[in-house]
N, C-alpha and C positions, 0 to 999 in steps of 0.2 A: 821824254822822247827817246826812241832807240837810236843807236849808232847806225848810220846808213852803211858803214863799211863792214859791220858785223854780219856774217852770214849765219843764219840758223837753218839747219838742215837735218831733221830727225831721220830721214832716210839714210843719210851718210853716217850718222851716229849708229844706226842699226847695222849698217854694213860693217862699220868698224868693230862693233861688238862680235861679229861673226868671223873675225880674222884672228890668226895666231898672234900671240904676244910679240911685239916688235923687239923686245929685249931678250927674253929667254925662249921664245918660240913655243910656249905652252899652247895647247889647242884652245879653240873657242869654247864657250863664250868668254869674252874679256871686257874690261872696262875701257870706254873711250877716255883717253887722257888728253886734255887740251894743253898744248905747248904754250899758247898764250891764253891765260885764263879768261873765262867769260867775264869775270869782274873787271879785268883790265881791257875789256872790249874785244877779246879774242873771238875769232870765227870758229864755228864748228868744223870748218875745213882744216883747222890746225890740230885736230884730234888724231891720235894714234892709238892702236890697241895695246893695252897693258893688262897682264893678269893681276889679280888682287895683290899677290906678294910683291911684284915689281912696283905696282902703283903705290902701295903702302910705303915701300922702301924709298921711292922717289920723294914722297911728301915728308918722310922722316929726315932724309938727308939734304933735300934741296936740289935744285936743278944741276948746278955745276958739280957738286960733290957726287951726285948719283952718276952723272956721265963719266966722271973720272973713275969712280968705283967700278963701273961696268964697262969702261973703255968703249963708249958708244956715243955717237952724235945723233941724238933723237930727231933732229930736224931732217936728217937724211931719210927718215921713215914717214915724213909728212908730205902730203901732196901740195900743200901751200906753204911756201917759204916766204916769210915777210921780213 
């Protein structure tokens, strides 16, 4: 059974792909990065646009280290703060 609180929205993900990277501002297309992972029950509405380089760096460093390294609060770029 799926989580009733998890929103799946392919239209929003496509919109996110067409935005500039929330971190380095590189132009679209970009990857939607879920701030709360789908595996942890995260909603598509927690996705922000990230270029491949920033997305890869995020996953290499981890959430806190990436935010410290880039001096950024990724949740400020998310339409849904949970």
